[in-house]
C-alpha positions, 0 to 999 in steps of 0.5 A: 512544505505540506504535511499529511493531515494526522501530522498536525495532531501528532502531539495530541493523539497520545493524550486523546488516546490515553484519556479514551483508552487508559481507564478500565471502564472506557470500553465495553468487554468483548464477548466471552471467548469460547473454551476452544477459541483464541482471540488476539489483542494489540496492547499499546504501552504508554509512551515511556513505559517498558514494552517488555515489562508490559509483556511480562505482566500480560504473560503473567495474566494468562496471555500468550505473548506473540511479539514485542515491538520495543520501538513503539511499545506494542505487544501482540498477545493471544488468549482464550480468556474473555475477560483478558481485554479488561484485565489488560486495560486495567494494568498500569502503563497501558495506553490502549487495547485493540482486537487483533486478527483472529488466531487459528480460525478455519473456514472457507476461503473468502477474498477481501476485495473489492475494497473501496480503497487501495485494491485495484479498481474492478472492471470487466475481466474479459477486455480488449487488448488494443493494438497487437503491435509491440511498441519499440522500447526506448534505447537500452531498455527492455523489450516490454518497456514500450508498453510502459506509458506510465514510465514515459509520463514520469520521464523515467527512461529519459532520466536513466539515459541522460543522467545515468541515475537508476537507483544504485545503493537505494533500498525500497521496502515493499509493504504489501502482500509479498514479493515473488523474489524468484521472478525473472525481472525481480530476482537480481534486485531482490534482497533476500537477506533483509526481506521479512514476512510479518504475517501469518496466513489466516485460513478463514480469509486466506484459504488453506495454509501452504506451510505447516506453520502458516507462515510463507517464505519472505520471497513469496506473494500469493496475491500478486499485488505486491509483486506488481508494485515491486516491478513498477518500482525496481524491475531490473534492466536485464534485457528480458520483460520490463524494467522499473522506474529505479531499475537498479534499486534493491527490493526489500519485501517487508510483508504486512498484508495477508494473501487475501489483501487484508492488512492488520495493525500488528504486521503493518506496524512491525514492518514499518519499525523494521524498515527504520531499523534495517536502513530502508530508504523508501517504503511503498504502502498501497493499502489501508489498515483493516478493519476500519476504512476510517479510524476516528478519534472518539469513534464515529457517532454510530460506533460503540465505545469498544470500537472507538477505543480500538480506533484510538489505539490504531491511530496511536500505534500507526502514528508512532510507527510512521514517526519512527520510520521517518526518524530513521530515514525512511521516505513514506509513500502511500496510495490515496485510495480508489473510492472516488472520494472527496477526502475533504467531505467523506461519504458515509462509510458502509464497509467498516469493520470489514473483518470479520465478514458481515460486521460492517454498518453505516458510519458517519465520517467527520473529516476533522477526526477520522483518518484513512491510515496510513496515507493520512498519517504523519510524513506520508506522501499521498499519491492520486492516480492518472490515466494516459491522458493525464486526467484524474482516473475516475476511481481516484480519491481527491480533495476539494481542500488543497490545504488539508495535507491529504494529497502531495503528488499525482502519478500514473495509475491506469484508467481503463475508460480513458481515451473515449473516442479513440482505439485505446478506450477500454483496452488493456493499454490504458492500465499499468503493466508489471510483474506477476507471480506465475502460481497466482496466474495459474490459480486464476486460470490465466496460465495453465500448468505448463506455463502457457497463457490461456484464453482467459489470460489472453483476454486479460492481457497476460504477457510472458517473456523468456530469456531463450525467446521460446515462449511456448516452451515450459522453462524456468527462465520466463517471467509473467506480467499483468495489467492492473489499475488503481492508486495502488499502481500510482504510488509505486511510480512515485516511490520509484521516482523518490528512489531516484531522488535518493540515488541522485542526492543521497550520501554514503559509501555503501547501501548500508550507509547510504541515504537522504533525509526524508524531508529532503526527498519529499521536498525534491519530489514535490518541488520538481513535480510537473505542474498540472492545472485543473481541467477547464471549468474545474469540473470533471464529468465522468458520465460520458464514460459510463459513470453516473452523476456521482462521479462528477468531481470538482478540482480546486486550487492552482496549477502549482497545487490543487486537489487532483494533482497535488504539487503535480505529476512526479518527474524523474528528470526533475529529481535527478537534475 
């Protein structure tokens, strides 16, 4: 059985992190905070030490404790003192300190993307819609399901019809930018009682807060990314719109991402440990943890001591959180990344740190010591992205070292440039269609205030489905759908198939007690994946679709396991049989 790269270091990360971060002289002091500014820190307790006792000491030292995660020993704290970080590092029982997101900042709205990884691949917004004909859906499925070539590729419809397995009793966590729990295709499966939001809106990147306390409700998604992911996994089979890979699985929003698409350490870690404590079966993670694209043990050569120390803390905290969730029965699925990166030979990282704005500098990345988290963390099933032709999408990461544990499986993620020489080339139909929040589409001008799709929306392929069929009439009984592409869209296909595996082979009398050991789910998912050989000659040349020579990719491995496809394309029919 294959493991993610960092799992091989699980036993030594704590030692490395402690030696790097434990002494008060290990890192440079941060710039002094101004009298009216508040800085956030993550303080990680040594293994075995009491997080609550540490929180008490931090409070006594003048910090304001925001949260205590006793599962992994993490304390989130804010302070106006520029000397606080050094004080914390000097305390007994402290394994590391990392800068957290800024608190209480104001400024203009700034979008995060496009990120090199985990943000849907960017392409021309005004694009062709392809055929105007709506394909007939599979028998017993929803009206738009004929457009879901991704579900067809993973044999989801066939699995539903022949086995009757659709995800009953399975709970899937969406660790993302949120989920629109009121969407007509998500509300029936949305578990409002278990859903949580672990983030606080940050005006400098998210724009003005919608709520007085800057904390959105747990059924809100002001970005749209998480709602799209949720629909692919478990949109309900309700006769309207479209359905998901596991259309009767429960959707649990465990929001760890900002409105703007940033994912900071504390919310992600809190979401992961909550997933374990609340009995979730599968968690989808289509992101990387900001502000570092790669976190390096000891830092990259260009990093300061403070930056290296911060990365060591992030690695240790994420390792503990992923280990914890896995130990509690959570199958973890992650997007492999959208940087067209050979993960065995990473290029120079020009994007980190991506927060605050303008802080990035070139960093030399050593594959042996640097990790894209969470996908390269322990227990995470890494998923690459394919187009409708089953070729690796040009943007999708891959590896020329199939033994590295960086990729496990592949899945449909969409590829706008697929189908060269056919009518489908550069059309929406090559992308992944899924659920979208109405208010997000209105904010982008793709839907007007009356709920009608605008010209910009039609150009982008936005679709609308209503229970009463009166699509031009404003009604609360309508759902909206958009086309996106990326490994962010491939991972939820794999998560949906993993949910079907749990449903078919798990045990327990109710959703609260139902489950399947993650190692077994992983084994079933990889063992039943449909083998796909490397392209003839082992090389994919993307120059014929408008890419430059840097997009040439070499596939290494056998049909059973290689650097483009991992163990193969996930297969719903395989996991339910």
